[in-house]
ROMIGU-401391 format. One record per residue (C-alpha): residue in three letters; x, y, z. Coordinates in steps of 0.1 Angstrom, whole numbers, plus 5000, padded with zeros to 4 digits. Example, Ala and Ser with C-alpha at 12.3 -4.5 7.8 and 13.67 -1.06 7.14 Angstrom:
ALA512349555078 SER513749895071 
REM end
This chain:
UNK500050005000 UNK501350354991 UNK501150635016 UNK502450985020 UNK505051025047 UNK505651395041 UNK503551525070 UNK505151305096 UNK508651385083 UNK508251765085 UNK507251775122 UNK510851885132 UNK510152215114 UNK508352375144 UNK511352285166 UNK513852415141 UNK512052755137 UNK511752785175 UNK515452725180 UNK516452965153 UNK514653265168 UNK515553175203 UNK519153155194 UNK519153515181 UNK517953665215 UNK521453715229 UNK522253935199 UNK519454175209 UNK520554165245 UNK524054265235 UNK523054525209 UNK522854835233 UNK526354765247 UNK529354935230 UNK532154685235 UNK535754805230 UNK537854675202 UNK540154405215 UNK542454135202 UNK543754315171 UNK545553995162 UNK542253795159 UNK542053545131 UNK538253525129 UNK536753525095 UNK535653845079 UNK531953945081 UNK529453755060 UNK528854055038 UNK532153995020 UNK530153834991 UNK531053554968 UNK533553694943 UNK536953514938 UNK539853684921 UNK542553434915 UNK543153064908 UNK546152844901 UNK544252544889 UNK543652624852 UNK547152744845 UNK549252594874 UNK550252954881 UNK548653204904 UNK546553404878 UNK543753644880 UNK540553484867 UNK540053784844 UNK543353684826 UNK542453314821 UNK540853244786 UNK538352994799 UNK534952974816 UNK535552904853 UNK533052904882 UNK534452924917 UNK532452834949 UNK534352994977 UNK534052915014 UNK531453195021 UNK529053064994 UNK529452705006 UNK528552815041 UNK525553025031 UNK524052755010 UNK524952485035 UNK526452265008 UNK527851925017 UNK528651764984 UNK529451854948 UNK525751804937 UNK524852104959 UNK527652304941 UNK526652234905 UNK523052334909 UNK524152694910 UNK526852654883 UNK525852754847 UNK526552494820 UNK526952194844 UNK524251944851 UNK524051624872 UNK522951274865 UNK521850994888 UNK525050784888 UNK522950474897 UNK522750604933 UNK526350514941 UNK528450784925 UNK528651144914 UNK528051194876 UNK528151534861 UNK527451654826 UNK529851924814 UNK528752094782 UNK526851784771 UNK529551534781 UNK528751304810 UNK531651204833 UNK532351004864 UNK536051054863 UNK536951424859 UNK537451494896 UNK540651644910 UNK541851734945 UNK544452014946 UNK545151944909 UNK545751564913 UNK543451304898 UNK540751164922 UNK538750954897 UNK537150664915 UNK533350654914 UNK532050774948 UNK530351064966 UNK532751324978 UNK532251545008 UNK533251905013 UNK534151905051 UNK537851975044 UNK537452195013 UNK538352565010 UNK536752614976 UNK535452424946 UNK536552524911 UNK534552414880 UNK536552444848 UNK534452424816 UNK535652294782 UNK538452044775 UNK541452064799 UNK543851814785 UNK546852054784 UNK546952084823 UNK545251764834 UNK545951504807 UNK543351244796 UNK539751314802 UNK538351654811 UNK536551644778 UNK533651884787 UNK535052014819 UNK536151904854 UNK535851984891 UNK538852054914 UNK538552064951 UNK541052294969 UNK541552155004 UNK542252325036 UNK545852315049 UNK547552405082 UNK548552765086 UNK549453015114 UNK545953155120 UNK544353005151 UNK540952845144 UNK538652635165 UNK535352575147 UNK532552335153 UNK529552295130 UNK526352115139 UNK523452055117 UNK520051885120 UNK517451865092 UNK514451695078 UNK514351315076 UNK516551295107 UNK519651425089 UNK522351505115 UNK525851625108 UNK528851755128 UNK532151895116 UNK535352015133 UNK537952245120 UNK540952295143 UNK544052485133 UNK546952575155 UNK550552695151 UNK553052455168 UNK555852715166 UNK557152965140 UNK558052685117 UNK555252435119 UNK551452435121 UNK548852165125 UNK545252145113 UNK542551885118 UNK539251855099 UNK536751585108 UNK533151505099 UNK530351265109 UNK526851245093 UNK523851015097 UNK520351045083 UNK517550915062 UNK515751045031 UNK512451135016 UNK512850814996 UNK511650505015 UNK514350285030 UNK517150515018 UNK519750615045 UNK523250755047 UNK526150735072 UNK529550885065 UNK532650985085 UNK536051135078 UNK539151275094 UNK541951475077 UNK544951595097 UNK547551815079 UNK550851965089 UNK552552265072 UNK556352325077 UNK558052645066 UNK561752605074 UNK562352935056 UNK560453205038 UNK561153035005 UNK560252675013 UNK556952515023 UNK556152155030 UNK552552025035 UNK551651675044 UNK548251535050 UNK546451205056 UNK542751145050 UNK540350865059 UNK536850875045 UNK534050625046 UNK530650655030 UNK527750405035 UNK524450455019 UNK521550285000 UNK521950294962 UNK518750454950 UNK517850414913 UNK514650604915 UNK511450524896 UNK510650384861 UNK508750554832 UNK505350494817 UNK504350614782 UNK507450834777 UNK507151004811 UNK508150934847 UNK505450704862 UNK502950884884 UNK503750754919 UNK504550884954 UNK507951054954 UNK508950824983 UNK508350494965 UNK511350264962 UNK511350014933 UNK513149694940 UNK514549634975 UNK516249914994 UNK517449675021 UNK519449474995 UNK520849784978 UNK523849885000 UNK526850074988 UNK529950165007 UNK533250344998 UNK536350365019 UNK539150595009 UNK542650625025 UNK544850895010 UNK548251055016 UNK549051395001 UNK552451565001 UNK553551904987 UNK557052044985 UNK557452404972 UNK560652614970 UNK561452954955 UNK565052974944 UNK567053294946 UNK566853334908 UNK563053344909 UNK562352994897 UNK559752814917 UNK559852434921 UNK556652254932 UNK556351884937 UNK553051724946 UNK552351354954 UNK549151174961 UNK548650804970 UNK545050694974 UNK543550354981 UNK539850314972 UNK537650024982 UNK534150034968 UNK531149794967 UNK527649864955 UNK524549644950 UNK521349734932 UNK517849574932 UNK516149814909 UNK513549884882 UNK514949744849 UNK512049834825 UNK509150064820 UNK505750004835 UNK503749764813 UNK500149814802 UNK499249564830 UNK500949794856 UNK503849554862 UNK507549644866 UNK510649434859 UNK513149414887 UNK516849314882 UNK519849304904 UNK523649304903 UNK526649414924 UNK530149534917 UNK533349524938 UNK536049774928 UNK539549824944 UNK541850094930 UNK545250234940 UNK546450564926 UNK550050684929 UNK550551014911 UNK553451264912 UNK553651604895 UNK556751824893 UNK556452184880 UNK558952454874 UNK557752814869 UNK559853104859 UNK559753454844 UNK561753584815 UNK561553854788 UNK562153864751 UNK562154204735 UNK558754364744 UNK557154034756 UNK557053924792 UNK556853554798 UNK555653344827 UNK556452984818 UNK555752644832 UNK557552324825 UNK556252004842 UNK556151624843 UNK553551394857 UNK554051024865 UNK551150804875 UNK550250444881 UNK546650324886 UNK545749974895 UNK542149864894 UNK540349534901 UNK536649494890 UNK534349204899 UNK530649204889 UNK527948954898 UNK524348924887 UNK521448854910 UNK519348544903 UNK515848554918 UNK514948224934 UNK518248104920 UNK516648074886 UNK516048394867 UNK517748734864 UNK514448934865 UNK511148924882 UNK508049154879 UNK506149334906 UNK502949534906 UNK503149904904 UNK500949924936 UNK503649744956 UNK506949754937 UNK509149584964 UNK510449224958 UNK511349004987 UNK512248704965 UNK515548544976 UNK518548644955 UNK521548434947 UNK524648624935 UNK526948474908 UNK528648574876 UNK526648564844 UNK527248634808 UNK529748924804 UNK530049014841 UNK533449164847 UNK536349004864 UNK539449194854 UNK542549374865 UNK543849694848 UNK547049874852 UNK547450214837 UNK550750404836 UNK550950774826 UNK554150944815 UNK553551314807 UNK555451624800 UNK554051974794 UNK555052324786 UNK553052644789 UNK553853004783 UNK551753304795 UNK552853594774 UNK552153964780 UNK552654184750 UNK551254504764 UNK548754624790 UNK546054544766 UNK547254214749 UNK548253884763 UNK548253524753 UNK548653164766 UNK549952874747 UNK550752524759 UNK551252164748 UNK551051844768 UNK552251504757 UNK550951194775 UNK552150834770 UNK549150634784 UNK549750264787 UNK547050014796 UNK547649654806 UNK544249484808 UNK543849134822 UNK540548954817 UNK539748654839 UNK536448574822 UNK537348344794 UNK534448214772 UNK534148054738 UNK533848394723 UNK536048584747 UNK539548434746 UNK541648754751 UNK543248694784 UNK545548994782 UNK545349314762 UNK548049574761 UNK547649914744 UNK549350254743 UNK548150594734 UNK550250894725 UNK548151204734 UNK549051554723 UNK546851814740 UNK547352174728 UNK545852494742 UNK546052844728 UNK544253154740 UNK544353524733 UNK543153794758 UNK542454164750 UNK541854414778 UNK540554744765 UNK540454854802 UNK541954704833 UNK538754544846 UNK537454404813 UNK538854124792 UNK537753964759 UNK539253624751 UNK539253354725 UNK540653004730 UNK541052664713 UNK541652344732 UNK541751964725 UNK541351684750 UNK541351304746 UNK539651004763 UNK541650684756 UNK539950374745 UNK540350224780 UNK537650464790 UNK537350714818 UNK537150434843 UNK540050244827 UNK538249914821 UNK536449924788 UNK538949774764 UNK537849504740 UNK539549314713 UNK537649514687 UNK538549864700 UNK542049814714 UNK543649964683 UNK541250254679 UNK542350614682 UNK541150774714 UNK538050994715 UNK538851354707 UNK537151674719 UNK537652004702 UNK536552324720 UNK536352674705 UNK535352954729 UNK534953324729 UNK534153504762 UNK534053824782 UNK535053884818 UNK534154204836 UNK535154294871 UNK532354544874 UNK533654634909 UNK536154484932 UNK533354274947 UNK531354184916 UNK532353974886 UNK530353924854 UNK531253664828 UNK529853544794 UNK531053274770 UNK530053134736 UNK531452794727 UNK531252494703 UNK532452154715 UNK532851874690 UNK533151504699 UNK534951284674 UNK536050924671 UNK533750744695 UNK533050374691 UNK529650234681 UNK528449894668 UNK529349824632 UNK526049814612 UNK527549554589 UNK528549324618 UNK526949464649 UNK527449154671 UNK531249154671 UNK532649474655 UNK532849844663 UNK533550144642 UNK534650494649 UNK532250774641 UNK531951154644 UNK528851344649 UNK528151494683 UNK528251864688 UNK527352104716 UNK526852474710 UNK526152694739 UNK526153024758 UNK527053074794 UNK526453384815 UNK527653404852 UNK527453654880 UNK529253634914 UNK529753894941 UNK527954184957 UNK525454414940 UNK525454634971 UNK527154625005 UNK524254415017 UNK523254214987 UNK525353914974 UNK524453704944 UNK525753394926 UNK524553204896 UNK523953234859 UNK522153124827 UNK523252854802 UNK521852774767 UNK523052444753 UNK522152294719 UNK523551944722 UNK522751704693 UNK523951414672 UNK524751554638 UNK524851214622 UNK522650904628 UNK524350664653 UNK524150304642 UNK523150024666 UNK523049644667 UNK519249684668 UNK517649904641 UNK515050024666 UNK517850154688 UNK519350374662 UNK519750734673 UNK518650954644 UNK520551264632 UNK519351574650 UNK518451384682 UNK519251564714 UNK522051444737 UNK520551294769 UNK520151504800 UNK521251834784 UNK518452084788 UNK518352374764 UNK517852624791 UNK519052634827 UNK518952934851 UNK520052964887 UNK520453264910 UNK521253264947 UNK520653594966 UNK521753685001 UNK520654015017 UNK521854135051 UNK519454355069 UNK521854445097 UNK524954295114 UNK522754025129 UNK520053925104 UNK520253815068 UNK518053615044 UNK518653415013 UNK516553324983 UNK517553104954 UNK515853004922 UNK516752704900 UNK515152644867 UNK515652414838 UNK513752324807 UNK512751964797 UNK515351704787 UNK515551344776 UNK516551074802 UNK518450894774 UNK519151004739 UNK515950924719 UNK516050634696 UNK513750524667 UNK511650334692 UNK511850494726 UNK512150834743 UNK511450944779 UNK511151314786 UNK511851464820 UNK509651784824 UNK511252114832 UNK510752274866 UNK511352584887 UNK512352544923 UNK512852804951 UNK515352774980 UNK515553005010 UNK517653075041 UNK517653285072 UNK520853385089 UNK521553505124 UNK525053625134 UNK524353595172 UNK527853725181 UNK531253725166 UNK531753355175 UNK528253215169 UNK526353185137 UNK522953015133 UNK521152955099 UNK518152775085 UNK518252655049 UNK515152545031 UNK515152344999 UNK512152344976 UNK510352614995 UNK507152584976 UNK507152204979 UNK507052154941 UNK506951804925 UNK509751764900 UNK512251514886 UNK515851594894 UNK517851364870 UNK518151014856 UNK520450734847 UNK518350554821 UNK514850574809 UNK513750374839 UNK515950504866 UNK514650854873 UNK515051044906 UNK512151244919 UNK513251574935 UNK513051624973 UNK509951774988 UNK510252075011 UNK513252005034 UNK514952215061 UNK518352215077 UNK519352405109 UNK523052485112 UNK524952615142 UNK528552725136 UNK530552815167 UNK534152945170 UNK536052925203 
REM end
């Protein structure tokens, strides 16, 4: 029997509102008192009214560069914006990032769509690859940088449509003792600790930690995660810095694949209904990582930076989920499988940066090398219901199956081991010709070796070991014109590659091992305007072409693949970040994306052919988001956000099927109370008007309903 649990789950709202207003009373009691200024050496954060603008970044160029001088569309979520929106994960970040969307990721991983290109691998931490499929947390993150367009010159393989880099907190000499507590709808509870202390004049220590536990608006879905990240910074001299950190992170949750479709639309059902079996759909990820940075400035002005990351990832996920649309008899097919993945990454980067002049041109150059080894084991099993069949059907009125499931390998279930070695060298030159004209040019060479061992040998699959190598040349050129100091107009051209091993390194076959890698060309023209020191406006127009991707050979679809071209994304992005007035801060933007297949894509089944002109999946034509914060006085502030997107396909429409996700408009809100200089209380509300909508999808029959109205009360205390 279906029932609506929304009323019961929202009872904590009354308590939350009461706590919020009660917590602000001390502020009014203190208001008449004029306290003297003390502790001029205080290291407390600046007032909230600083806004959201960020001026510099070193991620896109590996040099500390003003954003206005980087010929690329970049959105930066700084610490203040993350606090105001109470973001906890990257999904919270991208909803206010123009040109980037999210997909479901089968309920066990983050999947984002950058300029029409879906990715589960283009994630970096402090510029180092962090590409295992899992949900990341932001408890130890200083800011999040979203780079759009191919980024092969700096980051190597992947980064075809864009990437996300997390800049983590490191120990420094500013004392900080901060505790964050949060409680929200569906019993979501979270606590964070940020402790920073100087040991002496040479060394400093920082500890970030987090624990979270809670349920969901989706029946049977829960989450528990924990993490700890100590770091040490040592500065033996003004010219040398050493940073070392260790992180342990564990995430346990229920893999939620959402709801199926019916007649080309998401099925009409309660937004809490779980299809399959939530109890038998666990997923857990465990990450242990060591990070090391050595940086030295030589007397001749040359800077040496060496960064190393070792990370061990253990992940398991299991799904019992809807595996088909609702039939005319109101029945739904349920299937099941699980995957166990272990990965070890060891990556080292060494960069030299230096300045030099030739005639009237000033140069800031970068020379670097990257060495990496990634080892991955994958093991997949299929679920057999009653030990007989790989699928059962359940009624729409009660779509839970309790049939016993036996797990064993079936068909092409993976059992493999992959080793990938990367040897890369790159050179970049940032040239300044005059106060008005500058340019950037760079080239990266990657030697990407894959050693793939397949342990599933069958009559048709006898390739025990496959070895392949790719030589990738990724250029980047950009030209910047600044008619005035605070305005730049730029153009750029970049190329990036995805080797045939795939973004998750395990998709080699005998038919594609000799294929050229996928290639992505991006042409972009943009404007960046620092309207004021606290407000930045950006606009970009681009065209991204995808070439050389493998599809089934129409002449021999069962065994062969061929390379085809024919996917193109043309778009416009407009962004705004900063302060409109001293009291009014904004962040957001608008994106128009025309993503389509320019040629028909063949298929083993004629009914599954994607026709020319078909839209790329999960890329809406229009998206708009704008977050506003207004401070009424030094104590009280309020936030209002709007998120809107047009309709989009769950999967690229074929000759026979298409499922459309309707567009929606959603409002978010917040109330802030700066009780005193050491205590901040805020209430964040998601989906203020309690709208029904569909957030994203994985396939035509794995569609995630959006959350109903939900609230989170946060208390941030400094000691």
